All heavy atoms as TSV, in Angstrom:
chain	resi	resn	atom	element	x	y	z
A	1	MET	N	N	0.842	-1.176	0.000
A	1	MET	CA	C	0.000	0.000	0.000
A	1	MET	C	C	0.890	1.243	0.000
A	1	MET	O	O	2.003	1.211	0.501
A	1	MET	CB	C	-0.911	0.010	1.212
A	1	MET	CG	C	-1.941	1.115	1.111
A	1	MET	SD	S	-3.225	1.052	2.346
A	1	MET	CE	C	-2.316	1.551	3.773
A	2	TYR	N	N	0.349	2.331	-0.549
A	2	TYR	CA	C	1.105	3.578	-0.637
A	2	TYR	C	C	1.173	4.294	0.704
A	2	TYR	O	O	0.263	4.212	1.521
A	2	TYR	CB	C	0.447	4.528	-1.632
A	2	TYR	CG	C	0.560	4.097	-3.073
A	2	TYR	CD1	C	-0.557	4.026	-3.877
A	2	TYR	CD2	C	1.786	3.773	-3.623
A	2	TYR	CE1	C	-0.458	3.642	-5.208
A	2	TYR	CE2	C	1.903	3.387	-4.938
A	2	TYR	CZ	C	0.771	3.328	-5.728
A	2	TYR	OH	O	0.880	2.947	-7.029
A	3	SER	N	N	2.255	5.038	0.897
A	3	SER	CA	C	2.348	5.956	2.025
A	3	SER	C	C	1.525	7.192	1.674
A	3	SER	O	O	1.138	7.394	0.517
A	3	SER	CB	C	3.807	6.354	2.267
A	3	SER	OG	O	4.279	7.149	1.183
A	4	CYS	N	N	1.287	8.059	2.654
A	4	CYS	CA	C	0.545	9.296	2.389
A	4	CYS	C	C	1.295	10.168	1.378
A	4	CYS	O	O	0.674	10.781	0.514
A	4	CYS	CB	C	0.309	10.061	3.687
A	4	CYS	SG	S	-0.901	9.257	4.772
A	5	GLU	N	N	2.596	10.194	1.462
A	5	GLU	CA	C	3.390	10.990	0.518
A	5	GLU	C	C	3.208	10.474	-0.913
A	5	GLU	O	O	3.007	11.249	-1.851
A	5	GLU	CB	C	4.861	10.943	0.919
A	5	GLU	CG	C	5.750	11.792	0.036
A	5	GLU	CD	C	7.200	11.759	0.477
A	5	GLU	OE1	O	7.462	11.615	1.681
A	5	GLU	OE2	O	8.069	11.872	-0.400
A	6	GLU	N	N	3.264	9.162	-1.077
A	6	GLU	CA	C	3.078	8.577	-2.405
A	6	GLU	C	C	1.648	8.791	-2.905
A	6	GLU	O	O	1.434	9.083	-4.086
A	6	GLU	CB	C	3.393	7.080	-2.369
A	6	GLU	CG	C	4.863	6.780	-2.147
A	6	GLU	CD	C	5.102	5.320	-1.807
A	6	GLU	OE1	O	4.332	4.745	-1.005
A	6	GLU	OE2	O	6.057	4.754	-2.362
A	7	ALA	N	N	0.680	8.663	-2.010
A	7	ALA	CA	C	-0.719	8.861	-2.389
A	7	ALA	C	C	-0.965	10.305	-2.823
A	7	ALA	O	O	-1.669	10.547	-3.807
A	7	ALA	CB	C	-1.632	8.488	-1.229
A	8	ALA	N	N	-0.388	11.260	-2.119
A	8	ALA	CA	C	-0.547	12.670	-2.493
A	8	ALA	C	C	0.080	12.941	-3.852
A	8	ALA	O	O	-0.507	13.644	-4.692
A	8	ALA	CB	C	0.080	13.562	-1.422
A	9	ARG	N	N	1.242	12.381	-4.096
A	9	ARG	CA	C	1.916	12.560	-5.388
A	9	ARG	C	C	1.070	11.973	-6.516
A	9	ARG	O	O	0.859	12.599	-7.557
A	9	ARG	CB	C	3.294	11.895	-5.342
A	9	ARG	CG	C	4.103	12.060	-6.618
A	9	ARG	CD	C	5.454	11.357	-6.533
A	9	ARG	NE	N	5.393	9.964	-6.121
A	9	ARG	CZ	C	5.020	8.954	-6.918
A	9	ARG	NH1	N	4.677	9.187	-8.164
A	9	ARG	NH2	N	5.000	7.720	-6.469
A	10	LEU	N	N	0.539	10.782	-6.293
A	10	LEU	CA	C	-0.289	10.148	-7.319
A	10	LEU	C	C	-1.613	10.887	-7.524
A	10	LEU	O	O	-2.083	11.016	-8.659
A	10	LEU	CB	C	-0.574	8.693	-6.959
A	10	LEU	CG	C	0.518	7.709	-7.310
A	10	LEU	CD1	C	0.143	6.320	-6.833
A	10	LEU	CD2	C	0.784	7.693	-8.800
A	11	SER	N	N	-2.211	11.374	-6.449
A	11	SER	CA	C	-3.454	12.144	-6.567
A	11	SER	C	C	-3.224	13.382	-7.416
A	11	SER	O	O	-4.048	13.724	-8.270
A	11	SER	CB	C	-3.977	12.548	-5.190
A	11	SER	OG	O	-4.433	11.431	-4.492
A	12	SER	N	N	-2.114	14.036	-7.197
A	12	SER	CA	C	-1.782	15.225	-7.979
A	12	SER	C	C	-1.537	14.855	-9.438
A	12	SER	O	O	-2.033	15.515	-10.354
A	12	SER	CB	C	-0.535	15.907	-7.414
A	12	SER	OG	O	-0.777	16.385	-6.124
A	13	ARG	N	N	-0.783	13.806	-9.658
A	13	ARG	CA	C	-0.481	13.370	-11.022
A	13	ARG	C	C	-1.732	12.934	-11.765
A	13	ARG	O	O	-1.887	13.176	-12.972
A	13	ARG	CB	C	0.540	12.238	-10.996
A	13	ARG	CG	C	1.205	12.047	-12.357
A	13	ARG	CD	C	2.261	10.986	-12.316
A	13	ARG	NE	N	1.636	9.782	-12.888
A	13	ARG	CZ	C	1.894	8.553	-12.508
A	13	ARG	NH1	N	2.776	8.298	-11.574
A	13	ARG	NH2	N	1.290	7.542	-13.072
A	14	ALA	N	N	-2.666	12.302	-11.047
A	14	ALA	CA	C	-3.898	11.804	-11.660
A	14	ALA	C	C	-4.752	12.937	-12.213
A	14	ALA	O	O	-5.571	12.713	-13.103
A	14	ALA	CB	C	-4.694	10.989	-10.653
A	15	MET	N	N	-4.555	14.136	-11.726
A	15	MET	CA	C	-5.312	15.281	-12.235
A	15	MET	C	C	-4.839	15.680	-13.634
A	15	MET	O	O	-5.556	16.329	-14.371
A	15	MET	CB	C	-5.173	16.486	-11.301
A	15	MET	CG	C	-5.664	16.263	-9.915
A	15	MET	SD	S	-7.433	16.004	-9.909
A	15	MET	CE	C	-7.641	15.321	-8.275
A	16	GLU	N	N	-3.637	15.292	-13.991
A	16	GLU	CA	C	-3.057	15.699	-15.270
A	16	GLU	C	C	-2.882	14.562	-16.274
A	16	GLU	O	O	-2.870	14.799	-17.470
A	16	GLU	CB	C	-1.695	16.355	-15.027
A	16	GLU	CG	C	-1.744	17.570	-14.122
A	16	GLU	CD	C	-2.658	18.674	-14.641
A	16	GLU	OE1	O	-2.703	18.888	-15.878
A	16	GLU	OE2	O	-3.340	19.298	-13.816
A	17	GLU	N	N	-2.727	13.349	-15.780
A	17	GLU	CA	C	-2.504	12.218	-16.685
A	17	GLU	C	C	-3.085	10.957	-16.068
A	17	GLU	O	O	-3.229	10.856	-14.853
A	17	GLU	CB	C	-1.014	12.027	-16.965
A	17	GLU	CG	C	-0.193	11.706	-15.734
A	17	GLU	CD	C	1.289	11.673	-16.021
A	17	GLU	OE1	O	1.843	12.698	-16.430
A	17	GLU	OE2	O	1.887	10.597	-15.814
A	18	PRO	N	N	-3.447	9.998	-16.907
A	18	PRO	CA	C	-4.036	8.766	-16.380
A	18	PRO	C	C	-3.011	7.933	-15.592
A	18	PRO	O	O	-1.835	7.915	-15.931
A	18	PRO	CB	C	-4.485	8.005	-17.622
A	18	PRO	CG	C	-4.088	8.811	-18.795
A	18	PRO	CD	C	-3.395	10.044	-18.344
A	19	LEU	N	N	-3.512	7.295	-14.559
A	19	LEU	CA	C	-2.685	6.369	-13.783
A	19	LEU	C	C	-2.846	4.972	-14.370
A	19	LEU	O	O	-3.831	4.676	-15.039
A	19	LEU	CB	C	-3.132	6.366	-12.322
A	19	LEU	CG	C	-3.059	7.691	-11.575
A	19	LEU	CD1	C	-3.601	7.515	-10.158
A	19	LEU	CD2	C	-1.653	8.245	-11.543
A	20	THR	N	N	-1.875	4.117	-14.075
A	20	THR	CA	C	-2.008	2.724	-14.489
A	20	THR	C	C	-3.108	2.070	-13.644
A	20	THR	O	O	-3.442	2.571	-12.561
A	20	THR	CB	C	-0.688	1.956	-14.285
A	20	THR	OG1	O	-0.423	1.872	-12.880
A	20	THR	CG2	C	0.471	2.635	-15.013
A	21	PRO	N	N	-3.676	0.983	-14.110
A	21	PRO	CA	C	-4.709	0.309	-13.308
A	21	PRO	C	C	-4.229	-0.058	-11.900
A	21	PRO	O	O	-4.975	0.090	-10.934
A	21	PRO	CB	C	-5.040	-0.936	-14.133
A	21	PRO	CG	C	-4.743	-0.527	-15.540
A	21	PRO	CD	C	-3.529	0.366	-15.436
A	22	SER	N	N	-2.991	-0.509	-11.771
A	22	SER	CA	C	-2.504	-0.882	-10.435
A	22	SER	C	C	-2.316	0.363	-9.561
A	22	SER	O	O	-2.610	0.324	-8.362
A	22	SER	CB	C	-1.207	-1.685	-10.522
A	22	SER	OG	O	-0.190	-0.930	-11.138
A	23	GLU	N	N	-1.848	1.462	-10.144
A	23	GLU	CA	C	-1.716	2.703	-9.367
A	23	GLU	C	C	-3.080	3.178	-8.888
A	23	GLU	O	O	-3.235	3.570	-7.726
A	23	GLU	CB	C	-1.072	3.813	-10.215
A	23	GLU	CG	C	0.402	3.625	-10.462
A	23	GLU	CD	C	0.950	4.638	-11.449
A	23	GLU	OE1	O	0.234	5.076	-12.385
A	23	GLU	OE2	O	2.131	4.991	-11.285
A	24	ARG	N	N	-4.077	3.126	-9.787
A	24	ARG	CA	C	-5.434	3.547	-9.418
A	24	ARG	C	C	-5.991	2.689	-8.288
A	24	ARG	O	O	-6.569	3.204	-7.335
A	24	ARG	CB	C	-6.359	3.452	-10.632
A	24	ARG	CG	C	-6.591	4.745	-11.327
A	24	ARG	CD	C	-7.748	4.707	-12.328
A	24	ARG	NE	N	-7.977	3.454	-13.023
A	24	ARG	CZ	C	-7.383	3.089	-14.147
A	24	ARG	NH1	N	-6.505	3.880	-14.721
A	24	ARG	NH2	N	-7.666	1.938	-14.712
A	25	ALA	N	N	-5.805	1.389	-8.393
A	25	ALA	CA	C	-6.338	0.470	-7.377
A	25	ALA	C	C	-5.678	0.712	-6.028
A	25	ALA	O	O	-6.367	0.781	-4.998
A	25	ALA	CB	C	-6.137	-0.975	-7.820
A	26	LEU	N	N	-4.366	0.849	-6.018
A	26	LEU	CA	C	-3.665	1.066	-4.749
A	26	LEU	C	C	-3.984	2.436	-4.167
A	26	LEU	O	O	-4.093	2.590	-2.942
A	26	LEU	CB	C	-2.159	0.889	-4.936
A	26	LEU	CG	C	-1.719	-0.555	-5.169
A	26	LEU	CD1	C	-0.248	-0.615	-5.574
A	26	LEU	CD2	C	-1.966	-1.392	-3.919
A	27	LEU	N	N	-4.154	3.438	-5.028
A	27	LEU	CA	C	-4.529	4.767	-4.534
A	27	LEU	C	C	-5.927	4.722	-3.926
A	27	LEU	O	O	-6.153	5.264	-2.836
A	27	LEU	CB	C	-4.461	5.794	-5.667
A	27	LEU	CG	C	-4.861	7.220	-5.286
A	27	LEU	CD1	C	-3.988	7.759	-4.155
A	27	LEU	CD2	C	-4.790	8.121	-6.503
A	28	ARG	N	N	-6.863	4.072	-4.610
A	28	ARG	CA	C	-8.220	3.944	-4.061
A	28	ARG	C	C	-8.205	3.239	-2.704
A	28	ARG	O	O	-8.910	3.654	-1.778
A	28	ARG	CB	C	-9.115	3.172	-5.019
A	28	ARG	CG	C	-9.628	3.997	-6.147
A	28	ARG	CD	C	-10.682	3.213	-6.927
A	28	ARG	NE	N	-10.920	3.862	-8.191
A	28	ARG	CZ	C	-10.983	3.264	-9.347
A	28	ARG	NH1	N	-10.856	1.956	-9.427
A	28	ARG	NH2	N	-11.200	3.939	-10.451
A	29	LEU	N	N	-7.424	2.186	-2.601
A	29	LEU	CA	C	-7.315	1.463	-1.333
A	29	LEU	C	C	-6.806	2.393	-0.235
A	29	LEU	O	O	-7.355	2.422	0.869
A	29	LEU	CB	C	-6.390	0.255	-1.494
A	29	LEU	CG	C	-6.149	-0.591	-0.252
A	29	LEU	CD1	C	-7.450	-1.206	0.237
A	29	LEU	CD2	C	-5.116	-1.668	-0.549
A	30	HIS	N	N	-5.781	3.155	-0.540
A	30	HIS	CA	C	-5.227	4.088	0.448
A	30	HIS	C	C	-6.281	5.126	0.830
A	30	HIS	O	O	-6.469	5.415	2.015
A	30	HIS	CB	C	-3.974	4.780	-0.101
A	30	HIS	CG	C	-3.357	5.722	0.887
A	30	HIS	ND1	N	-2.375	5.326	1.771
A	30	HIS	CD2	C	-3.596	7.022	1.150
A	30	HIS	CE1	C	-2.042	6.357	2.534
A	30	HIS	NE2	N	-2.770	7.404	2.165
A	31	LEU	N	N	-6.997	5.680	-0.159
A	31	LEU	CA	C	-7.989	6.720	0.120
A	31	LEU	C	C	-9.157	6.193	0.947
A	31	LEU	O	O	-9.746	6.939	1.731
A	31	LEU	CB	C	-8.491	7.343	-1.182
A	31	LEU	CG	C	-7.461	8.141	-1.977
A	31	LEU	CD1	C	-8.062	8.633	-3.291
A	31	LEU	CD2	C	-6.888	9.292	-1.175
A	32	MET	N	N	-9.487	4.912	0.793
A	32	MET	CA	C	-10.566	4.324	1.598
A	32	MET	C	C	-10.196	4.285	3.075
A	32	MET	O	O	-11.077	4.307	3.938
A	32	MET	CB	C	-10.892	2.913	1.107
A	32	MET	CG	C	-11.615	2.919	-0.198
A	32	MET	SD	S	-12.109	1.307	-0.891
A	32	MET	CE	C	-11.380	0.073	0.107
A	33	MET	N	N	-8.903	4.245	3.358
A	33	MET	CA	C	-8.458	4.113	4.746
A	33	MET	C	C	-7.880	5.396	5.320
A	33	MET	O	O	-7.597	5.458	6.515
A	33	MET	CB	C	-7.409	2.998	4.839
A	33	MET	CG	C	-7.957	1.673	4.407
A	33	MET	SD	S	-6.876	0.250	4.597
A	33	MET	CE	C	-5.283	0.835	4.205
A	34	CYS	N	N	-7.698	6.440	4.508
A	34	CYS	CA	C	-7.000	7.631	4.973
A	34	CYS	C	C	-7.825	8.883	4.699
A	34	CYS	O	O	-7.877	9.369	3.564
A	34	CYS	CB	C	-5.629	7.737	4.298
A	34	CYS	SG	S	-4.637	9.117	4.905
A	35	ALA	N	N	-8.443	9.415	5.730
A	35	ALA	CA	C	-9.280	10.606	5.587
A	35	ALA	C	C	-8.458	11.827	5.187
A	35	ALA	O	O	-8.937	12.672	4.420
A	35	ALA	CB	C	-10.024	10.876	6.889
A	36	ARG	N	N	-7.240	11.928	5.678
A	36	ARG	CA	C	-6.408	13.087	5.337
A	36	ARG	C	C	-6.098	13.132	3.847
A	36	ARG	O	O	-6.185	14.186	3.204
A	36	ARG	CB	C	-5.111	13.067	6.148
A	36	ARG	CG	C	-5.332	13.385	7.632
A	36	ARG	CD	C	-4.064	13.295	8.434
A	36	ARG	NE	N	-3.059	14.206	7.896
A	36	ARG	CZ	C	-1.752	14.012	8.007
A	36	ARG	NH1	N	-1.281	12.972	8.649
A	36	ARG	NH2	N	-0.906	14.877	7.516
A	37	CYS	N	N	-5.739	12.008	3.273
A	37	CYS	CA	C	-5.431	11.968	1.842
A	37	CYS	C	C	-6.692	12.136	1.001
A	37	CYS	O	O	-6.650	12.745	-0.069
A	37	CYS	CB	C	-4.701	10.678	1.492
A	37	CYS	SG	S	-3.004	10.657	2.116
A	38	THR	N	N	-7.817	11.613	1.474
A	38	THR	CA	C	-9.082	11.813	0.776
A	38	THR	C	C	-9.415	13.296	0.742
A	38	THR	O	O	-9.805	13.831	-0.303
A	38	THR	CB	C	-10.204	11.023	1.461
A	38	THR	OG1	O	-9.882	9.633	1.416
A	38	THR	CG2	C	-11.553	11.262	0.799
A	39	ASN	N	N	-9.242	13.979	1.853
A	39	ASN	CA	C	-9.494	15.415	1.916
A	39	ASN	C	C	-8.543	16.164	0.983
A	39	ASN	O	O	-8.966	17.061	0.242
A	39	ASN	CB	C	-9.348	15.910	3.352
A	39	ASN	CG	C	-9.795	17.330	3.519
A	39	ASN	OD1	O	-10.796	17.747	2.947
A	39	ASN	ND2	N	-9.051	18.088	4.285
A	40	PHE	N	N	-7.276	15.798	0.987
A	40	PHE	CA	C	-6.301	16.426	0.096
A	40	PHE	C	C	-6.707	16.251	-1.357
A	40	PHE	O	O	-6.676	17.206	-2.143
A	40	PHE	CB	C	-4.906	15.830	0.339
A	40	PHE	CG	C	-3.877	16.296	-0.649
A	40	PHE	CD1	C	-3.302	17.542	-0.534
A	40	PHE	CD2	C	-3.495	15.484	-1.709
A	40	PHE	CE1	C	-2.358	17.984	-1.452
A	40	PHE	CE2	C	-2.551	15.908	-2.635
A	40	PHE	CZ	C	-1.974	17.166	-2.503
A	41	THR	N	N	-7.106	15.048	-1.731
A	41	THR	CA	C	-7.504	14.767	-3.107
A	41	THR	C	C	-8.712	15.604	-3.502
A	41	THR	O	O	-8.759	16.151	-4.608
A	41	THR	CB	C	-7.801	13.263	-3.281
A	41	THR	OG1	O	-6.606	12.533	-2.979
A	41	THR	CG2	C	-8.251	12.930	-4.686
A	42	ARG	N	N	-9.673	15.733	-2.616
A	42	ARG	CA	C	-10.842	16.576	-2.899
A	42	ARG	C	C	-10.442	18.037	-3.056
A	42	ARG	O	O	-10.976	18.742	-3.926
A	42	ARG	CB	C	-11.875	16.423	-1.793
A	42	ARG	CG	C	-12.583	15.090	-1.833
A	42	ARG	CD	C	-13.603	14.979	-0.735
A	42	ARG	NE	N	-14.225	13.669	-0.776
A	42	ARG	CZ	C	-14.732	13.057	0.272
A	42	ARG	NH1	N	-14.699	13.631	1.456
A	42	ARG	NH2	N	-15.276	11.866	0.150
A	43	GLN	N	N	-9.533	18.494	-2.223
A	43	GLN	CA	C	-9.101	19.895	-2.297
A	43	GLN	C	C	-8.368	20.185	-3.605
A	43	GLN	O	O	-8.633	21.208	-4.248
A	43	GLN	CB	C	-8.205	20.240	-1.113
A	43	GLN	CG	C	-8.965	20.344	0.182
A	43	GLN	CD	C	-8.051	20.537	1.380
A	43	GLN	OE1	O	-6.844	20.395	1.286
A	43	GLN	NE2	N	-8.643	20.865	2.516
A	44	ILE	N	N	-7.469	19.317	-4.021
A	44	ILE	CA	C	-6.750	19.610	-5.262
A	44	ILE	C	C	-7.675	19.481	-6.470
A	44	ILE	O	O	-7.518	20.211	-7.446
A	44	ILE	CB	C	-5.457	18.774	-5.437
A	44	ILE	CG1	C	-5.729	17.288	-5.483
A	44	ILE	CG2	C	-4.441	19.120	-4.395
A	44	ILE	CD1	C	-4.524	16.460	-5.860
A	45	ASP	N	N	-8.666	18.600	-6.394
A	45	ASP	CA	C	-9.646	18.507	-7.478
A	45	ASP	C	C	-10.464	19.800	-7.563
A	45	ASP	O	O	-10.699	20.324	-8.653
A	45	ASP	CB	C	-10.564	17.303	-7.280
A	45	ASP	CG	C	-11.546	17.142	-8.419
A	45	ASP	OD1	O	-11.110	17.124	-9.590
A	45	ASP	OD2	O	-12.758	17.047	-8.147
A	46	PHE	N	N	-10.879	20.331	-6.426
A	46	PHE	CA	C	-11.612	21.593	-6.397
A	46	PHE	C	C	-10.773	22.719	-6.989
A	46	PHE	O	O	-11.252	23.505	-7.812
A	46	PHE	CB	C	-12.016	21.936	-4.963
A	46	PHE	CG	C	-12.617	23.302	-4.831
A	46	PHE	CD1	C	-13.947	23.521	-5.151
A	46	PHE	CD2	C	-11.848	24.368	-4.415
A	46	PHE	CE1	C	-14.500	24.792	-5.048
A	46	PHE	CE2	C	-12.383	25.641	-4.305
A	46	PHE	CZ	C	-13.718	25.852	-4.622
A	47	LEU	N	N	-9.513	22.799	-6.592
A	47	LEU	CA	C	-8.630	23.846	-7.107
A	47	LEU	C	C	-8.414	23.708	-8.616
A	47	LEU	O	O	-8.387	24.706	-9.346
A	47	LEU	CB	C	-7.296	23.824	-6.376
A	47	LEU	CG	C	-7.336	24.254	-4.912
A	47	LEU	CD1	C	-5.994	24.005	-4.244
A	47	LEU	CD2	C	-7.729	25.718	-4.798
A	48	ARG	N	N	-8.260	22.492	-9.102
A	48	ARG	CA	C	-8.079	22.256	-10.528
A	48	ARG	C	C	-9.305	22.710	-11.304
A	48	ARG	O	O	-9.191	23.416	-12.309
A	48	ARG	CB	C	-7.804	20.780	-10.795
A	48	ARG	CG	C	-7.536	20.464	-12.273
A	48	ARG	CD	C	-7.398	18.974	-12.517
A	48	ARG	NE	N	-8.607	18.227	-12.196
A	48	ARG	CZ	C	-9.680	18.135	-13.004
A	48	ARG	NH1	N	-9.679	18.725	-14.153
A	48	ARG	NH2	N	-10.722	17.438	-12.635
A	49	ARG	N	N	-10.488	22.345	-10.831
A	49	ARG	CA	C	-11.717	22.754	-11.510
A	49	ARG	C	C	-11.890	24.267	-11.471
A	49	ARG	O	O	-12.285	24.886	-12.465
A	49	ARG	CB	C	-12.930	22.051	-10.902
A	49	ARG	CG	C	-13.007	20.581	-11.315
A	49	ARG	CD	C	-14.243	19.864	-10.796
A	49	ARG	NE	N	-14.069	19.556	-9.381
A	49	ARG	CZ	C	-14.859	20.007	-8.403
A	49	ARG	NH1	N	-15.895	20.761	-8.672
A	49	ARG	NH2	N	-14.629	19.694	-7.148
A	50	ALA	N	N	-11.576	24.888	-10.342
A	50	ALA	CA	C	-11.686	26.347	-10.228
A	50	ALA	C	C	-10.709	27.048	-11.165
A	50	ALA	O	O	-11.050	28.048	-11.800
A	50	ALA	CB	C	-11.438	26.780	-8.779
A	51	ALA	N	N	-9.507	26.538	-11.270
A	51	ALA	CA	C	-8.501	27.143	-12.144
A	51	ALA	C	C	-8.922	27.051	-13.607
A	51	ALA	O	O	-8.675	27.975	-14.387
A	51	ALA	CB	C	-7.152	26.474	-11.937
A	52	HIS	N	N	-9.584	25.967	-13.990
A	52	HIS	CA	C	-10.039	25.822	-15.373
A	52	HIS	C	C	-11.182	26.789	-15.686
A	52	HIS	O	O	-11.354	27.198	-16.834
A	52	HIS	CB	C	-10.479	24.384	-15.657
A	52	HIS	CG	C	-9.341	23.437	-15.846
A	52	HIS	ND1	N	-8.594	23.399	-16.995
A	52	HIS	CD2	C	-8.807	22.506	-15.018
A	52	HIS	CE1	C	-7.645	22.480	-16.873
A	52	HIS	NE2	N	-7.748	21.933	-15.673
A	53	LYS	N	N	-11.956	27.163	-14.675
A	53	LYS	CA	C	-13.076	28.091	-14.884
A	53	LYS	C	C	-12.638	29.550	-14.806
A	53	LYS	O	O	-13.389	30.430	-15.219
A	53	LYS	CB	C	-14.166	27.830	-13.842
A	53	LYS	CG	C	-14.864	26.509	-14.035
A	53	LYS	CD	C	-15.919	26.291	-12.985
A	53	LYS	CE	C	-16.601	24.949	-13.188
A	53	LYS	NZ	N	-17.654	24.729	-12.196
A	54	LEU	N	N	-11.472	29.822	-14.294
A	54	LEU	CA	C	-11.016	31.191	-14.088
A	54	LEU	C	C	-10.989	32.030	-15.360
A	54	LEU	O	O	-11.500	33.151	-15.355
A	54	LEU	CB	C	-9.649	31.196	-13.400
A	54	LEU	CG	C	-9.109	32.553	-12.997
A	54	LEU	CD1	C	-10.049	33.250	-12.028
A	54	LEU	CD2	C	-7.729	32.397	-12.376
A	55	PRO	N	N	-10.429	31.563	-16.479
A	55	PRO	CA	C	-10.417	32.401	-17.682
A	55	PRO	C	C	-11.825	32.831	-18.129
A	55	PRO	O	O	-12.037	33.974	-18.504
A	55	PRO	CB	C	-9.753	31.516	-18.742
A	55	PRO	CG	C	-8.935	30.546	-17.954
A	55	PRO	CD	C	-9.708	30.309	-16.687
A	56	GLU	N	N	-12.771	31.917	-18.049
A	56	GLU	CA	C	-14.142	32.247	-18.426
A	56	GLU	C	C	-14.733	33.280	-17.468
A	56	GLU	O	O	-15.391	34.227	-17.887
A	56	GLU	CB	C	-15.001	30.982	-18.422
A	56	GLU	CG	C	-16.433	31.223	-18.834
A	56	GLU	CD	C	-17.265	29.968	-18.769
A	56	GLU	OE1	O	-16.727	28.866	-18.978
A	56	GLU	OE2	O	-18.467	30.097	-18.514
A	57	ALA	N	N	-14.488	33.109	-16.184
A	57	ALA	CA	C	-14.998	34.051	-15.198
A	57	ALA	C	C	-14.390	35.442	-15.401
A	57	ALA	O	O	-15.093	36.458	-15.299
A	57	ALA	CB	C	-14.712	33.549	-13.786
A	58	LEU	N	N	-13.120	35.493	-15.698
A	58	LEU	CA	C	-12.469	36.791	-15.944
A	58	LEU	C	C	-13.004	37.447	-17.212
A	58	LEU	O	O	-13.199	38.665	-17.255
A	58	LEU	CB	C	-10.946	36.622	-16.032
A	58	LEU	CG	C	-10.249	36.247	-14.731
A	58	LEU	CD1	C	-8.776	35.973	-14.980
A	58	LEU	CD2	C	-10.437	37.322	-13.680
A	59	ALA	N	N	-13.250	36.665	-18.262
A	59	ALA	CA	C	-13.811	37.196	-19.504
A	59	ALA	C	C	-15.215	37.755	-19.271
A	59	ALA	O	O	-15.565	38.807	-19.807
A	59	ALA	CB	C	-13.825	36.128	-20.576
A	60	ASN	N	N	-15.999	37.068	-18.465
A	60	ASN	CA	C	-17.347	37.529	-18.161
A	60	ASN	C	C	-17.321	38.787	-17.314
A	60	ASN	O	O	-18.235	39.617	-17.394
A	60	ASN	CB	C	-18.163	36.441	-17.451
A	60	ASN	CG	C	-18.513	35.308	-18.389
A	60	ASN	OD1	O	-18.536	35.458	-19.594
A	60	ASN	ND2	N	-18.797	34.143	-17.817
A	61	ASP	N	N	-16.306	38.935	-16.495
A	61	ASP	CA	C	-16.164	40.120	-15.646
A	61	ASP	C	C	-15.901	41.366	-16.469
A	61	ASP	O	O	-16.320	42.461	-16.088
A	61	ASP	CB	C	-15.003	39.913	-14.672
A	61	ASP	CG	C	-15.428	39.981	-13.224
A	61	ASP	OD1	O	-16.644	40.021	-12.960
A	61	ASP	OD2	O	-14.530	39.991	-12.368
A	62	LYS	N	N	-15.212	41.235	-17.586
A	62	LYS	CA	C	-14.864	42.380	-18.426
A	62	LYS	C	C	-16.083	42.911	-19.179
A	62	LYS	O	O	-16.103	44.048	-19.593
A	62	LYS	CB	C	-13.753	42.004	-19.418
A	62	LYS	CG	C	-12.433	41.763	-18.737
A	62	LYS	CD	C	-11.376	41.392	-19.752
A	62	LYS	CE	C	-10.064	41.079	-19.037
A	62	LYS	NZ	N	-9.030	40.688	-19.989
A	63	ASN	N	N	-17.076	42.058	-19.398
A	63	ASN	CA	C	-18.273	42.463	-20.165
A	63	ASN	C	C	-19.274	43.098	-19.303
A	63	ASN	O	O	-19.653	43.417	-18.467
A	63	ASN	CB	C	-18.908	41.257	-20.851
A	63	ASN	CG	C	-17.970	40.650	-21.875
A	63	ASN	OD1	O	-17.170	41.360	-22.471
A	63	ASN	ND2	N	-18.071	39.364	-22.063
């Protein structure tokens, strides 16, 4: 099983590129048992989605 450090690294990487099936399975296993890493993963997902919406929000602000 992954350490929290490895899980955080993989969670971050998963936002940009696909993980291998074994990486995904081991990350899911870790997240099922670790509330801190689950929270971290949710936070970086929120930030990623917000960052993708920022250009549109700024364009709408100018109009």
